C-alpha positions, -999 to +999 in steps of 0.1 A: +566+181+179+554+153+165+510+152+161+512+118+184+503+121+220+532+118+246+518+089+266+555+075+282+554+044+255+584+041+235+577+019+202+597-011+198+629-011+179+636-037+154+675-041+165+664-057+198+643-086+186+645-120+210+650-141+182+659-132+144+632-137+117+629-173+106+631-180+066+608-199+045+604-236+051+627-257+033+614-266-004+610-298-022+641-297-039+656-331-029+618-347-037+624-333-071+662-346-075+649-379-063+624-380-092+645-366-119+673-391-105+649-420-108+637-414-142+667-410-154+677-445-140+656-460-167+679-445-193+713-440-174+712-476-153+713-484-119+736-459-103+709-431-109+681-454-097+699-458-065+706-421-062+670-414-066+659-440-044+682-428-013+674-392-018+632-400-019+635-418+014+655-389+030+629-364+015+600-384+025+615-388+061+619-347+061+584-341+050+570-364+074+585-344+104+580-313+091+613-305+079+605-300+044+579-302+018+570-326-013+563-358+005+541-370-027+569-363-049+596-381-027+573-411-027+571-410-065+606-407-066+616-437-048+589-459-063+600-452-100+638-458-086+627-493-074+604-499-105+639-488-126+661-515-104+634-540-112+637-531-150+672-531-153+672-565-129+654-586-156+667-566-187+708-570-178+703-607-175+685-612-209+711-590-230+740-611-211+722-643-218+719-634-258+753-622-258+763-655-245+743-675-268+757-651-300+790-663-289+803-630-284+819-639-249+835-671-267 
């Protein structure tokens, strides 16, 4: 027999738990992707910056509501994305103006 006294108590088995165990909370992957896309928006141009802004807002919303982490990284992502849009919004008209002045278009 066993060394434990028989007090009529059955140990709970793990196969009859009422709820499945929960995994770890979601990470900051979307926030990091937002930051990377926004930084790439300075080099690649507007589409990457727009993607970084969108992902940053979604990641920030999830972090505020407890469904993810990386709220500060998400804010950095969409702020840098907006800065990239401003830079390209100033740069593209200057480039077009310089090309028109040089006679490339005509």
